[in-house]
Every structure is written in structure tokens, then in C-alpha cells.
C-alpha positions in Angstrom: 95.8 83.0 137.0 99.3 81.6 137.0 99.8 82.9 133.4 98.8 86.4 134.5 101.1 86.2 137.5 104.0 85.0 135.2 103.3 87.8 132.7 103.3 90.5 135.4 106.5 88.9 136.8 108.2 89.0 133.4 107.1 92.6 132.8 108.7 93.6 136.2 111.9 91.7 135.3 112.1 93.5 131.9 111.5 96.8 133.5 114.2 96.1 136.1 116.6 95.0 133.4 115.9 98.2 131.5 116.5 100.3 134.6 119.7 98.5 135.4 121.0 99.0 131.8 120.0 102.6 131.9 121.9 103.0 135.2 125.0 101.3 133.8 124.9 103.6 130.8 124.6 106.7 133.0 127.6 105.5 135.2 129.7 104.9 132.1 128.9 108.3 130.6 129.8 110.1 133.9 133.1 108.2 134.4 132.1 107.1 137.9 134.7 104.3 137.8 137.5 106.7 137.0 136.4 109.2 139.7 136.1 106.4 142.3 139.7 105.3 141.4 141.0 108.8 141.7 139.3 109.5 145.1 140.4 106.1 146.4 144.1 106.5 145.5 146.1 109.3 147.2 149.1 108.6 144.9 147.0 109.1 141.9 145.7 112.4 143.2 149.3 113.6 143.9 150.6 112.4 140.5 147.8 114.2 138.6 148.2 117.4 140.5 151.9 117.4 140.1 151.7 116.9 136.4 149.0 119.6 136.1 151.1 122.0 138.1 154.2 121.4 136.0 152.3 122.0 132.8 150.6 125.1 134.2 154.0 126.5 135.2 155.5 125.8 131.8 152.5 127.4 130.1 152.7 130.5 132.2 156.5 130.8 131.5 156.0 130.5 127.8 153.1 132.9 127.7 154.9 135.6 129.7 157.9 135.2 127.5 155.9 135.6 124.3 153.9 138.6 125.6 157.1 140.3 126.8 158.8 139.8 123.5 155.9 141.3 121.6 155.8 144.3 123.9 159.5 144.9 123.5 159.1 144.7 119.7 156.2 147.2 119.8 158.2 149.5 122.1 161.1 149.4 119.6 158.8 150.4 116.8 157.5 153.3 118.8 161.0 154.5 119.5 161.7 154.6 115.7 158.8 157.0 115.3 160.8 159.6 117.2 158.0 160.9 119.4 159.8 163.3 121.7 158.8 162.5 125.3 157.4 159.0 124.9 160.3 158.0 122.6 163.0 158.8 125.2 161.1 157.0 128.0 160.5 153.9 125.9 164.1 154.0 124.6 165.3 153.8 128.2 162.9 150.8 128.9 164.2 149.0 125.8 167.8 149.7 126.7 167.2 148.3 130.3 165.6 145.1 128.9 168.4 144.6 126.3 171.1 145.0 129.0 169.4 142.4 131.2 169.6 139.7 128.5 
């Protein structure tokens, strides 16, 4: 009877160890430790948000500059086609942009 009790006890311990290992793996995959650190530290939250905001602002600035440059180049090409009404209007826009440089 004692052997049977020990066997059941060992099975339960093995099952418990397997469950604990599974839980540890799940926590490691979901970065619970990092999240708890972030939520626990207000300085860390401020630092991450500040850095993210700076990079978003720089990215938006670079993106708008590139898109504007491409549009100006396209408008200049359209002006060279000498389309009567559109060409004059676009020439005025290109001239305004070039003066503002």
C-alpha cells in the first residue's frame, strides 16, 4: 500500500513539475518579466515614449520631405509638356515652391 501511495505521490510531483515548467516557458515567451518592469517604472515608460515620439517625428519629417520632392519633380515634368491650362497653374505652384527654398 505504501508503494502505491509513493507511486501516486511521485506521479503528482512529476505532473506538478511539468506544469510549472510549462508555465515558466509561457511566461518567458510572453515577456512577462519585461512588461512587469515597464509597468513598475514610470521613468522607463517616459523614456520609451520619448524615444518613440522622437523617432516618429523624424520619420514623418523625412517622409513628407521625400513625398514633396517627388511631387515637385512630377509637376516640373508636367510643365515641360506645355499643357495650356494645367501647365500654367502648375508652373505657378513650382515657382512658389522654388521661391520658398
